[in-house]
N, C-alpha and C positions, 0 to 999 in steps of 0.2 A: 273787615266782618263788613256784613249790608249790614247798611244804617236802620234798612227796615226788619234786617233779621232782628238788629239786638234789641231794638223800639216792644218788638213783640216778643222777646225774649225775658226782657226786664218785664212785662204788663203781665206774665206768665207767672213768674218769678212773684209779682205782688198781689195775686188773684189767688196765691197759695201761701202764701203769707201773712194775708187777710182776714181768707175765712179762717186758719188756724190758730190765728191769734187771739182769736174771740172768747174758745172756750178752757184754755190754761188764763185766763186773764179773770175769769169766773171761778174757778175749782182749786187756783191758789188759796183766795180770801175766804170760798165758800167752805175748804176743809175745816177753818179752820175756825168759821162760826158753828159749823157740826160738832167739832167738839168743842165745843160752848156749852151748846147746850144739853151733849149727854154729857159734861161735867155739875149742870144745873140742875140735871136730871140726877143726877147721884149725890150731889149735898143735900136738895129739897122733898125728894121724894115725888114732886109737881109730875104727872103724868104727861100734863101738858106742855112740857120741855121735851119728852120725847117724842111727844107728836110732832111735835114739832122737827125734831128731827128727824126720826124716818119720811115726811113729808120729803125735805130739804135735802135727803140720801138719793131718794129716787130723784132729782132732776142734778145733783153732783154727778148721779152713774150717769146716768144720759148726755152729762153736760160732756163728762172726762171722753165715755165713750165716742165722741163727736173727735175730739182734741188729740186722742192717738190714730185715729182712723186718721185726718187731716195732717197728722203729725208724719205719717211713713212718707204717704205721697209729696210734701215737702220734700222733703229728706232724698229722692229721687232728685228734684233736681239737679241739684251741686252734678250729676253723674252724666244727666240727659243734655240738661243748658248751660252748665257753668263745668265744664272739668277743669277745667286749668284754673278755676280758685283751689279744688283741693291738690292739681298738679304740684303749684307755689304754696300755697298756706296749709298739706294736707297735713304735716310731720305738727302740724299745732292743733288745728281746728280738729282734726282725725280725734285725739288721745280726749277733749274738750268735749268732743259728743260724743266719744262711747263712755268715760265717765258720767255724763247725767243720765248713760242707758242703763251703765252696773250698779250704781247709788245711788238714784233716784227713782227710774222707773217703774225698772225690777222691784223695790221697798214697793212703791206707790198701789202699782198691779195686785204684787203679796197680801198684803191685805185688804184691799181693798173688797175681796170677799166676804173675810171677816165681818167687817166692817158692814157689807150689804145682805147677809146671812145671818153670824153671829147672833144671831138673839136666841139666848135662851141656853145656846149647843157649849158656850163656853159664858167662864165667868163678867159678872161685869168690869171687872180688872181688866180684861183680859182685853176685851171689849173699846172700854176706852184707850187701852194702850194702841190698837189698830185703827182706832182714827185718830189716834195722833201720829200715827207713826205715817198714815194715806196722804194730812195733813202736811207734815214734817219733807215729807218725800216729794210731794208735790212746790212746795220750797227752795226744795234742793233742785231740781229738775232746771228752776228758773234762774237758780246759783249759777248753775255751769251755763246755760244758752246764753243767758245776757254777761257774765264772764267773757265768755266768745266774742261776740257783738260789739263790747264795749272793747278788745280789745281790739276791733278790724274798723275800729271808730277812731279809737288814741292808739296804737301800736306798739309796745315796747315788751324789750327781753326778748328780742332774735336778731338774728343775723343772715344773712343770704350770703351760699354759698351756690357757684353752677346753676345763679336765680331761680333755686329754692329756700324759703324758710326754714330756717331751723331753733330750736328753744335755746336759752342761755340763761334762761331765768324764771324756771318757771313760776315764783311767785309775781312775779314784776309782770307777768301775763295775766297770773287770773285776778290781777288787783292790781290793773292798769290804771291809769290814772281818772281814766270817767266813771269809773267799773260802780264806786260809792255809790254814786250817786243817781246811775241811772238803775241800780237793782234798788235803789231807795225809792227811785220815783216810781219801778214800778211794782216794788210790794205796795205802796199806798195807790195805784192806780187800779192794782187788785182788787184791795179792799171797797175802791169808794162804785167799782162794778158787782161785786154782787153784793153791799150795803142795796142799792139801787134794785137790784133787780126784786133782794128781800124788800124790800119798799112797794118795789112795784106789785111784785104777785100778789102782796100779802091784802093792800089797798085793791086789787082788783075784787077781792075774795072778801074786802068788806062791802063795797060796789055791790058782789052779789049775792051780801049776804048768807055765806057761807062761809064766816068766821067763826071761828073756838078762842079758846085762848090762846090755845099755841100759835094762832095766827098773832094776835096783839103782843106775845108774848118775842116772836119773831120780826115784828115791826120796830118792838122797843129797839131792841136791841141791832136793827139797823138806820138807826133813824138817831141812835148814839153813837154808833161808829161812821157815818155819814157826817154826819155833824162835829168832829173829832177830829176826821181823818183829812175835809177836805182845806182847812187854812193849812195843816202842817204839810200835806199835797205841794204847796202855795208856795208857801218856803220852801221849802228843798226841790221847785220846779229851780226859784229865784236865785237858788248857789249855783242848781246846775248850770243855769244858762250864765254864771259870771266863768263855771268851770270850760262848759263850751268856747266863751267866748278866745279866751288863753289856749288849746289847742287848735280847734276847728273858727275858725273868724269868719273866713265865707261862708260857713251853714251860717250863723250871726250874722251876716250882713245881708244876707235871702232872708231868712226872717226876719227882720228891719227894718225892709225893703230899704237901703244904705246904699245908694248908687255911689258913692265918690267921701273920699276920707273926709272926716269931718269932726270938727270938735263942734261938745253942746248939741250932737245927734237929737233929733228930737224923736219922738217917740209917735210910728203915723196907727192911727184907732182903723181906720180904714184910707185901704187910696185900689187903684188899676196900677198896676205894673206892668211897664208897657219894656217888654226888652230892646225893641226897636230903635225906641229914643233915647233908653236908658234911664228913665226919671218914671214915678207916681202920675200917675191922672187921678181927680180929683182927690186929692188926698186930704185927710180931715188928721191932722197932728198937734200934736203937745210938744209946744219948744224944751228943746233940752234937754226932754224923762227919759227919755232914754239911753242916752251920758249917763244917768244919775242913775239909772237903774240899775244896767251891766260894769258901769267903772265908782260908782257911787261919790261920781263928780258931778255935776255941771255943767262943764267946763270937759270933761273928757272925750278924749279922743277915741271914735271908734273906725276900727277900717272901711271901705269900702267895694262893692265887687268891683273896681274900676284896679281894684291891686290884684285880682284874680283874674285876671284873662284868659281865656280856656280854661280856668279849671275850679271854675262857681259851676254852684248846684240850679236848675231853673230854677227862675224866681218866684214866678207864682203858684205854685203847687206850693213849698215852702212857705210862703207868706199868707197867705190863706189857711192850708192849713194849723199852721201852728194857731190860727184865731177862731178856728173852730174848734181846737182844743181849751183854749182858754174863756171863750164864752160858754161852752159847757162847763167847765171850771166855776165860774160867778153865778148858772143858775143851781148847780148841782148846791152850791153854800147856801142863796137865798134861800132854794123851796127847803133845805135839811133844818136850817134855822128859822126858818119859819116853823115848823114843824114843831120844834122842842118849843119852843116860846109859846103856839098853843095848846097843847098837851098840858103846861103848866096849871091851865083851869079846864081840861076837859078829857071825855074820854076816844078812846080812837073810835071808835063806831057815833059821835058825836063829832068829828071831823065837817068840815063842809067840803060836799059830794064834790066841786069845784075841785077844794087841792087834791082827793084826794085820786079824781080823775089824774091831775097834774102830777101825779106821783106813776098812775098807769100809764101815761103817755112815756115817763124818763124812765120806764125798767131799762133799758137798755142805753142807757145816756153814755155811763161806763163803756161801752162799744165804741162809741161814736168817738168820745175825749181819746180813749186807745190807740182808735184805730188813725188819728188826726192824728197822737203824739207820732205814736210809729211811723207817720212817712214822715213828721219833717224828719226824724231819727234820719231813717231809710235816704230820703232824697237828697235830705240835705249835707250827706257823705258824696251824693255823685262831684266827677263824673268816677270817684274812684273807690274802690271795693275792699281794700285795705288805705286806709286813709294817707295819704299821701307818697302813697309804697308802688298800687296797683290796682292799674285801671278796670273797670266793668268791661269794656270793651278785649283786655288784652285775658279774659277768662271764659267768654263765650264763648259756645260751640259754633261750627260752622254748620246750622242747618240751613234748610230752602224757608223764607218764610211763609208757604204756602201751609208746610206742614209746621213752623210755630202755629201758624194764625189757629189751625184745624184746633190742635190742642187743646189753646187760648180758648176755643168758642167750647169743647170740650167740657172745658173742668169749669166754666164762668154757669155752662146750664147744670151742670149738678151740683155747683155748690148753693146758686139760686135755689135750685128746689130743695135741699138737706137745709141751710136752714129755715127755709119757709117752712118744714115741716119741725125741725126744732122748739121753731114758736110757737105754731098750732098745739103740737106735745102740751109744749110746759102752756099754754095758752088753760089746755084741755083739761091740766091736773089742777091748774087753781081752779076751776069752777068745779071740784069733787069736797065735800068738808075734807076738812082735817082730821077732823076727830073720829078716835078710829082706826086710825089708818097704821101705826104699827103691829108689826105682824103678833098671829096669837102666838103662844109659848109652843114650843115641842109635847107632844105626846108624853108617856109614859116609854117610851122607848127613846124617846130624846131625851130625855129627862136623865135616862139612865146613859147617853153617852157623857151628858153633864158634868156629869158627878166623876167619872171616870175623869174627864178634863179635869176636874177642881182636883183631886188630886192626887192626878200625876204636873201641877204646876205645887202646889203645896209642896 
């Protein structure tokens, strides 16, 4: 295949997946935050919990809609640019994608209507269950997608017959060697993404003086969640790294910037990877720490990129994306723990304006970390689409570069417009008071319907 066409096709899929992943990453955890708000209202009858619930339901619905639309567009890519993938691995990928639609998307899409418009029309118990099922559906969607993606990274439980892959053990495919780590890492990433969106928006509301008790409750919930989740994420990321070392050593070599196999490999904090000289320029290193982290031995051996000539990913994108992800994680840790410390002696509306502005600036910090991490995962798999088995070049459609470039440009223009519009709408919503945002209960006719539903439920 023409090398230019292949690169453009990869860029187009990267643009699609980058835009799409932003929204499920937020809705997965935001659904559970909404469920928590609903539970607190039901337990305390404090209306501020209900106000927080309905304010964030609006943002959830907007995010969910964009996630659905971008997901459909992304799925078209398998047929337009990567038909070889479904031809070779469709017997495994097809069912997993189908199960995601049948067991997850239908569940969340069905009960989203009850969650959004059910107040006063169904019982509180039914409304709470609907919120739970929406949250559960988003998590199940992540389960199926991460199972497929993890299998593509660590393929097991299959056989190849006449050039096509067939499942021999579905349990092995579902719970492949990297799945537990990737799934946990993604759920934690979603939790942090949602927490910082709630934190950032709440901080903005305090700065704009449109905050209320609902704002403060949402703020404290998100801050507590972020402070708890970030150290767990760092621990899971470390365990995930050792798993990757075992199954994808070339990816680890690119992440760490290790060009030659060595014992006691240093941790490269900063460098400029040079593929021509196969070395790191301007490197700032800590001796032996990479080996210690990955092998738990100061003199542990790490394979270098020289062991995978022609079969390793491009180093610079993986190297830098990993450091962006880690850097953002450290920033999240610092600002969330600082907030917890300050709230021991302060109230939210007396927090320093500089701190609130920092939180507002980090509203979408989770997106940055998630996209960077996703690039490490996906670019780090190159040149394979199914690691060690099928290369990307083998599955790409043979389109003219000009045609791919044209559609890539159109996608990018549309996505930039939609993303700017999304941020503008969230900003507009955040500048309106949360007080009184819960929808009014229905009229007498509506209450009659509610009584019928209650009777049917009982």
